[in-house]
Backbone bond lengths (Angstrom), bond angles and torsions (degrees), N, CA, C in turn:
res aa  C-N    CA-C-N  psi(-1)  N-CA   C-N-CA  omega(-1)  CA-C   N-CA-C  phi
1 X - - - 1.451 - - 1.531 109.16 -
2 X 1.317 116.43 132.85 1.466 122.33 -178.40 1.521 109.24 -88.95
3 X 1.328 115.56 130.98 1.460 122.28 175.86 1.529 107.84 -120.05
4 X 1.319 116.82 136.84 1.464 121.43 178.98 1.521 108.53 -108.75
5 X 1.336 115.42 129.23 1.468 121.81 -178.77 1.524 109.94 -131.49
6 X 1.323 115.61 160.25 1.467 120.76 174.26 1.528 108.94 -58.37
7 X 1.333 116.09 142.28 1.469 122.31 -178.08 1.527 110.00 -80.74
8 X 1.313 115.46 75.12 1.464 121.63 -176.11 1.520 112.95 -103.82
9 X 1.330 117.94 -11.62 1.467 121.77 -178.27 1.526 107.90 -103.97
10 X 1.332 115.34 105.84 1.465 119.90 -174.83 1.519 112.87 -56.70
11 X 1.316 118.28 -43.17 1.478 119.31 -177.23 1.529 111.12 -61.88
12 X 1.323 117.76 -32.11 1.465 120.42 176.75 1.525 110.22 -71.15
13 X 1.342 116.88 -39.87 1.462 120.53 176.50 1.526 109.10 -62.49
14 X 1.334 117.28 -45.41 1.465 121.21 179.51 1.533 110.68 -57.06
15 X 1.329 116.27 -41.11 1.461 120.57 -178.15 1.528 111.69 -62.59
16 X 1.332 116.74 -36.65 1.469 120.18 -175.25 1.530 112.44 -88.44
17 X 1.335 118.73 -42.28 1.476 119.74 -174.20 1.523 114.39 -124.78
18 X 1.316 117.12 3.44 1.459 119.09 178.02 1.519 110.84 -74.76
19 X 1.329 116.59 150.57 1.469 119.57 178.46 1.526 110.99 -70.00
20 X 1.335 116.33 154.43 1.460 120.69 178.31 1.531 110.86 -63.72
21 X 1.325 116.15 -38.73 1.462 121.17 -179.90 1.526 110.17 -93.16
22 X 1.346 117.64 127.49 1.466 119.49 -179.90 1.528 113.69 -67.05
23 X 1.319 118.58 -12.91 1.469 121.13 179.18 1.526 111.68 -97.93
24 X 1.300 116.74 6.10 1.465 121.82 -175.89 1.530 113.19 -65.66
25 X 1.322 114.01 157.69 1.471 120.46 176.35 1.524 110.63 -115.62
26 X 1.324 117.07 17.96 1.465 119.83 -177.18 1.514 111.62 -119.83
27 X 1.275 114.70 168.93 1.456 127.94 176.00 1.513 112.95 55.79
28 X 1.301 117.67 -146.78 1.448 124.36 -163.65 1.525 108.92 62.36
29 X 1.341 115.93 14.18 1.458 122.77 173.58 1.536 112.29 56.39
30 X 1.321 115.97 47.09 1.463 120.09 -178.47 1.528 113.91 -104.64
31 X 1.326 119.07 -13.93 1.465 119.56 -171.27 1.523 114.21 -61.50
32 X 1.317 118.83 -29.74 1.463 120.28 177.05 1.532 111.83 -101.22
33 X 1.318 116.66 -9.48 1.456 120.66 -176.66 1.522 112.44 -86.10
34 X 1.318 117.29 -33.36 1.469 121.34 -176.11 1.525 109.47 -127.25
35 X 1.332 117.77 155.78 1.462 119.95 176.66 1.534 110.64 -57.37
36 X 1.337 116.84 149.84 1.467 120.65 -175.05 1.523 112.50 -57.72
37 X 1.312 118.03 -33.99 1.470 120.51 179.03 1.531 110.30 -62.65
38 X 1.320 116.50 -43.68 1.471 121.14 177.25 1.525 109.48 -66.69
39 X 1.329 117.19 -46.12 1.451 121.90 -179.91 1.526 110.55 -56.00
40 X 1.323 117.19 -46.04 1.458 121.56 -178.52 1.523 112.48 -70.22
41 X 1.323 117.46 -25.18 1.465 120.25 -178.43 1.523 112.65 -82.18
42 X 1.329 117.11 -21.92 1.469 120.46 -178.19 1.522 109.81 -81.04
43 X 1.321 115.84 111.90 1.463 121.44 -177.33 1.517 110.68 -126.36
44 X 1.328 115.44 143.25 1.454 121.37 173.23 1.511 113.68 52.37
45 X 1.344 115.22 -125.13 1.464 121.69 -175.26 1.523 111.73 -61.52
46 X 1.337 117.54 -34.74 1.470 120.15 -179.83 1.526 110.45 -63.49
47 X 1.325 116.27 -35.59 1.464 120.69 179.18 1.537 109.54 -66.33
48 X 1.313 115.83 -46.96 1.463 120.32 179.22 1.529 110.71 -62.92
49 X 1.326 117.84 -41.49 1.470 121.14 179.31 1.529 110.84 -63.37
50 X 1.326 117.07 -38.42 1.464 120.61 178.82 1.538 109.82 -61.47
51 X 1.330 115.85 -46.28 1.467 120.21 -179.03 1.529 110.51 -68.07
52 X 1.319 117.85 -36.61 1.465 120.32 175.95 1.530 109.73 -59.44
53 X 1.328 116.79 -39.16 1.465 120.74 176.61 1.519 111.79 -63.82
54 X 1.328 117.05 -39.62 1.466 120.40 177.09 1.528 110.61 -62.24
55 X 1.326 116.53 -40.21 1.472 120.74 -178.54 1.528 111.38 -67.00
56 X 1.336 116.32 -29.08 1.463 120.74 -179.52 1.529 112.22 -83.46
57 X 1.332 117.24 -14.38 1.469 122.07 -177.33 1.527 110.58 -84.39
58 X 1.308 115.14 167.41 1.469 122.08 174.68 1.514 108.45 -118.83
59 X 1.299 121.30 131.03 1.460 123.39 -7.50 1.527 110.98 -74.32
60 X 1.308 115.87 161.32 1.463 122.35 176.19 1.530 108.73 -59.99
61 X 1.343 117.91 163.55 1.466 120.73 -176.15 1.527 115.72 -76.92
62 X 1.303 117.14 1.16 1.459 120.85 -179.39 1.513 109.43 164.79
63 X 1.325 114.86 -155.83 1.460 120.54 -179.12 1.524 110.26 -131.23
64 X 1.320 114.77 155.09 1.459 122.15 175.32 1.520 109.09 -119.73
65 X 1.329 115.66 143.93 1.468 121.68 172.57 1.517 107.64 -97.88
66 X 1.315 115.58 135.86 1.464 121.90 179.37 1.514 109.98 -120.67
67 X 1.328 114.92 139.03 1.457 122.77 168.61 1.522 104.15 -107.48
68 X 1.321 116.80 99.65 1.463 120.22 -168.47 1.520 107.64 68.99
69 X 1.319 116.93 -122.29 1.471 120.43 176.47 1.524 112.23 -103.63
70 X 1.339 117.56 6.86 1.465 121.56 -178.90 1.521 110.34 -92.26
71 X 1.345 117.91 120.68 1.457 119.63 176.59 1.530 110.15 -72.41
72 X 1.344 115.94 125.25 1.462 120.07 -174.27 1.530 113.62 -122.32
73 X 1.337 117.68 -7.06 1.461 118.89 -179.07 1.514 111.62 -162.24
74 X 1.327 114.69 164.38 1.469 123.83 -175.66 1.515 109.36 -140.64
75 X 1.334 116.08 144.21 1.467 121.51 168.11 1.525 107.57 -137.39
76 X 1.323 115.60 128.42 1.466 121.77 176.74 1.516 107.85 -88.95
77 X 1.328 116.09 125.83 1.462 121.18 178.16 1.517 107.43 -148.52
78 X 1.339 115.19 132.20 1.468 120.65 -176.46 1.517 109.00 -161.65
79 X 1.330 117.33 163.41 1.462 118.66 173.80 1.534 110.04 -57.13
80 X 1.325 116.42 130.16 1.466 120.15 -179.21 1.526 111.40 -53.29
81 X 1.333 117.11 -36.64 1.460 121.24 -178.53 1.525 112.57 -59.44
82 X 1.334 117.67 -23.04 1.462 120.42 -179.50 1.525 112.43 -97.55
83 X 1.334 116.98 11.31 1.465 121.55 -179.76 1.528 109.65 -122.48
84 X 1.321 115.30 173.40 1.472 119.04 176.42 1.525 111.37 -73.39
85 X 1.332 118.39 -11.50 1.470 119.64 175.22 1.530 110.90 -65.15
86 X 1.319 117.17 -19.00 1.470 120.86 177.15 1.522 111.09 -63.39
87 X 1.344 116.45 -25.93 1.472 121.06 -178.15 1.525 113.70 -121.44
88 X 1.311 117.19 6.23 1.461 121.41 -176.10 1.526 110.26 -68.62
89 X 1.319 116.86 123.28 1.478 121.41 -177.77 1.529 113.08 -79.60
90 X 1.321 117.22 -16.03 1.466 120.15 -176.07 1.529 113.24 -91.42
91 X 1.337 115.84 -17.43 1.459 120.29 -179.07 1.525 107.73 -116.80
92 X 1.333 117.17 115.18 1.467 120.17 -172.38 1.530 113.89 -71.79
93 X 1.312 114.91 157.43 1.466 121.96 169.34 1.523 106.22 -99.84
94 X 1.298 117.20 126.49 1.456 121.18 -174.77 1.520 112.92 -87.61
95 X 1.341 116.40 -25.77 1.461 120.99 -178.09 1.522 107.65 -164.13
96 X 1.294 116.43 -171.95 1.471 120.78 -176.64 1.530 113.08 -97.65
97 X 1.318 117.78 9.34 1.467 119.82 178.93 1.533 110.52 -61.40
98 X 1.324 117.55 145.39 1.464 120.64 177.84 1.537 111.36 -79.54
99 X 1.325 115.23 68.63 1.466 121.24 -175.58 1.524 111.46 -67.94
100 X 1.310 114.46 157.37 1.453 121.80 171.62 1.520 107.37 -104.65
101 X 1.329 116.26 144.93 1.463 122.93 178.29 1.521 109.91 -104.38
102 X 1.321 115.51 136.62 1.468 124.00 174.51 1.521 105.16 -118.46
103 X 1.330 117.30 105.61 1.463 119.03 -167.90 1.511 116.45 -122.76
104 X 1.304 119.08 -6.22 1.466 119.07 -178.22 1.512 109.16 -144.92
105 X 1.325 115.06 132.23 1.458 122.04 175.20 1.522 106.39 -131.83
106 X 1.312 115.88 126.11 1.464 119.65 179.95 1.515 109.21 -135.83
107 X 1.321 115.10 129.37 1.460 121.89 175.37 1.523 106.84 -115.77
108 X 1.312 116.39 130.68 1.458 120.75 -177.39 1.523 111.56 -64.62
109 X 1.351 115.78 143.81 1.467 119.11 174.56 1.534 109.69 -54.61
110 X 1.324 114.89 144.31 1.450 120.27 -177.52 1.519 112.91 91.06
111 X 1.333 116.20 -9.70 1.463 120.66 -179.24 1.533 111.19 -123.89
112 X 1.310 116.73 2.77 1.462 120.55 -177.15 1.527 110.48 -76.32
113 X 1.338 115.08 159.26 1.456 120.16 178.30 1.520 113.71 77.75
114 X 1.339 116.86 16.49 1.462 120.84 -178.47 1.526 111.89 -117.09
115 X 1.339 117.31 11.04 1.458 120.28 178.78 1.522 114.12 83.36
116 X 1.313 117.55 11.70 1.462 120.48 -176.90 1.523 111.45 -66.68
117 X 1.321 118.01 -35.52 1.477 118.99 178.48 1.531 110.62 -62.36
118 X 1.323 117.42 -35.55 1.468 120.66 177.09 1.532 110.40 -65.42
119 X 1.340 116.44 -42.38 1.464 120.60 177.83 1.527 110.44 -64.15
120 X 1.337 116.77 -37.53 1.467 120.54 179.14 1.529 111.51 -65.73
121 X 1.322 117.25 -43.35 1.466 120.03 178.78 1.529 109.66 -61.43
122 X 1.329 116.43 -48.24 1.469 120.42 179.94 1.528 110.72 -61.73
123 X 1.319 117.34 -42.26 1.455 121.31 179.97 1.518 112.27 -66.71
124 X 1.336 117.15 -38.62 1.469 121.29 177.79 1.523 110.56 -65.03
125 X 1.330 116.68 -39.83 1.469 120.64 178.13 1.528 109.71 -63.57
126 X 1.321 117.31 -45.01 1.472 120.18 -179.96 1.525 111.19 -65.02
127 X 1.328 117.04 -38.03 1.465 121.50 177.39 1.533 109.94 -62.85
128 X 1.324 116.76 -45.45 1.470 120.75 178.65 1.531 110.29 -63.00
129 X 1.322 116.41 -44.48 1.475 120.95 178.47 1.522 110.20 -58.61
130 X 1.320 117.60 -45.94 1.471 122.05 -178.59 1.527 111.86 -64.15
131 X 1.326 116.01 -22.51 1.464 120.92 179.93 1.529 112.33 -102.12
132 X 1.346 116.47 15.98 1.457 121.19 171.08 1.511 116.90 90.17
133 X 1.314 119.03 11.35 1.468 120.62 179.86 1.525 110.69 -67.44
134 X 1.352 118.50 129.28 1.455 119.81 175.43 1.534 112.19 -81.94
135 X 1.340 115.23 -27.07 1.464 122.04 -176.27 1.531 107.62 -147.99
136 X 1.341 116.24 142.85 1.464 120.73 172.36 1.518 107.20 -114.28
137 X 1.327 115.54 131.59 1.462 121.82 175.59 1.524 109.41 -110.81
138 X 1.330 115.46 149.12 1.457 122.67 172.31 1.520 107.38 -135.13
139 X 1.312 116.44 159.94 1.462 122.10 -175.50 1.528 109.76 -131.16
140 X 1.350 116.29 57.88 1.459 120.46 -173.42 1.525 113.16 -75.90
141 X 1.323 112.79 171.19 1.457 120.85 175.61 1.526 108.95 -77.93
142 X 1.324 115.28 137.21 1.462 121.24 174.77 1.528 105.83 -99.89
143 X 1.328 115.36 78.32 1.458 121.60 -170.20 1.522 114.61 -95.86
144 X 1.322 118.12 0.17 1.469 119.22 -178.31 1.517 109.88 57.32
145 X 1.324 116.37 -127.50 1.468 120.71 179.30 1.524 112.38 -100.63
146 X 1.339 117.64 2.37 1.462 118.30 -177.19 1.521 111.72 -80.00
147 X 1.326 113.50 150.95 1.467 121.48 -179.53 1.521 109.70 -68.58
148 X 1.325 114.75 151.12 1.458 121.74 176.75 1.518 107.85 -121.29
149 X 1.327 115.88 131.38 1.460 121.60 175.36 1.530 108.34 -56.17
150 X 1.324 117.98 127.19 1.461 121.21 -174.42 1.521 113.46 -60.16
151 X 1.333 117.78 -30.79 1.465 118.64 179.55 1.523 111.37 -69.58
152 X 1.318 117.93 -21.56 1.460 121.74 -179.64 1.526 112.29 -107.21
153 X 1.310 117.05 5.03 1.465 120.47 -178.12 1.524 112.19 -84.42
154 X 1.335 117.13 5.11 1.465 120.05 -176.72 1.527 113.25 -58.90
155 X 1.321 117.99 -27.81 1.471 120.82 -179.37 1.522 111.95 -71.45
156 X 1.320 117.07 -12.35 1.454 121.06 -176.92 1.511 110.55 85.94
157 X 1.305 115.25 170.45 1.458 120.07 179.22 1.531 109.30 -123.00
158 X 1.323 113.46 151.54 1.467 121.64 -173.23 1.520 113.00 -50.30
159 X 1.340 117.43 -48.54 1.469 119.63 -172.63 1.523 111.80 -62.49
160 X 1.337 118.02 -32.88 1.466 119.45 179.15 1.523 111.54 -68.87
161 X 1.328 116.40 -35.84 1.465 119.07 177.54 1.530 110.76 -74.03
162 X 1.338 117.25 -36.73 1.472 119.42 175.25 1.528 110.48 -60.18
163 X 1.328 116.26 -40.77 1.469 120.32 178.59 1.528 111.91 -60.85
164 X 1.339 115.93 -28.00 1.471 120.71 -179.49 1.521 112.31 -90.39
165 X 1.337 117.60 5.29 1.458 120.95 176.77 1.520 115.19 96.32
166 X 1.334 117.76 -0.74 1.468 120.35 176.15 1.526 109.14 -71.04
167 X 1.327 115.79 150.71 1.459 121.86 177.12 1.522 109.24 -126.90
168 X 1.320 115.31 145.60 1.463 119.20 177.13 1.526 108.24 -63.18
169 X 1.334 115.31 128.66 1.460 120.50 -179.34 1.516 112.02 -112.37
170 X 1.347 117.54 -24.36 1.465 120.17 -178.67 1.521 110.30 -168.69
171 X 1.318 114.01 155.98 1.460 120.14 168.26 1.522 107.42 -81.45
172 X 1.335 116.24 160.98 1.457 121.08 173.64 1.526 107.18 -127.35
173 X 1.311 116.91 172.95 1.462 119.95 173.14 1.530 109.78 -102.59
174 X 1.319 116.61 12.34 1.462 122.36 179.15 1.523 109.99 -88.26
175 X 1.322 115.64 141.42 1.461 121.56 173.28 1.524 108.14 -130.51
176 X 1.321 114.84 156.45 1.455 121.00 178.75 1.518 107.28 -148.24
177 X 1.312 116.38 127.64 1.474 121.91 179.64 1.531 111.55 54.71
178 X 1.336 116.81 33.28 1.452 121.29 177.67 1.519 114.78 82.02
179 X 1.319 117.42 3.62 1.462 121.11 179.64 1.527 109.70 -112.10
180 X 1.339 116.81 143.18 1.469 118.16 174.58 1.527 110.12 -69.86
181 X 1.323 115.11 147.97 1.458 120.70 172.59 1.523 107.40 -102.46
182 X 1.319 115.64 143.68 1.457 120.25 177.72 1.529 108.45 -119.92
183 X 1.308 115.64 159.63 1.458 121.03 175.49 1.523 107.06 -95.13
184 X 1.323 115.29 122.32 1.466 120.92 177.52 1.514 108.38 -119.74
185 X 1.336 115.67 146.03 1.462 120.80 -176.72 1.513 111.81 -131.93
186 X 1.332 113.27 150.57 1.452 121.63 170.81 1.523 106.06 -130.63
187 X 1.335 115.73 116.14 1.462 121.10 -179.26 1.525 108.33 -83.02
188 X 1.320 116.81 126.92 1.462 121.72 -177.64 1.526 112.70 -103.32
189 X 1.342 116.63 1.66 1.474 119.51 -177.30 1.519 111.43 -78.14
């Protein structure tokens, strides 16, 4: 049985979204969380320490899916105002509500195809709701029936968000892996 919890244990976050190389300057799901200058400056141990600080803060930087005590998935969710989506020119702002953004879903290899991404979306929505979010937005790929490269599928796909009750709210000018991204919303009020 999959359980989704706040991403408060750094070592579990590292296991799911940390880079293979400890000196890496990628991932840890920071590219939309911090300005690019900060993202590019965080290298190796400094990058891991930054994420450890996020895990110790309230609210946590997202949620983790667990199969028993094994972390098997991650979803990044935070107030849009604290992410680069607050200034992103390709993804529109529909109103002045203090929406939360859900922008990354990752399921570890060996655990895919078991519905974990659905559990992560539901868990991220509940986490946002518990932290006062009036609306959750996502920016998934609108890929229809075409395959999506797994390395670029982190944004999620439209049908998974529709299954969770999200509705398309707007087109964007953003693309990922050759697919358009759309703005989808779930109103929690």
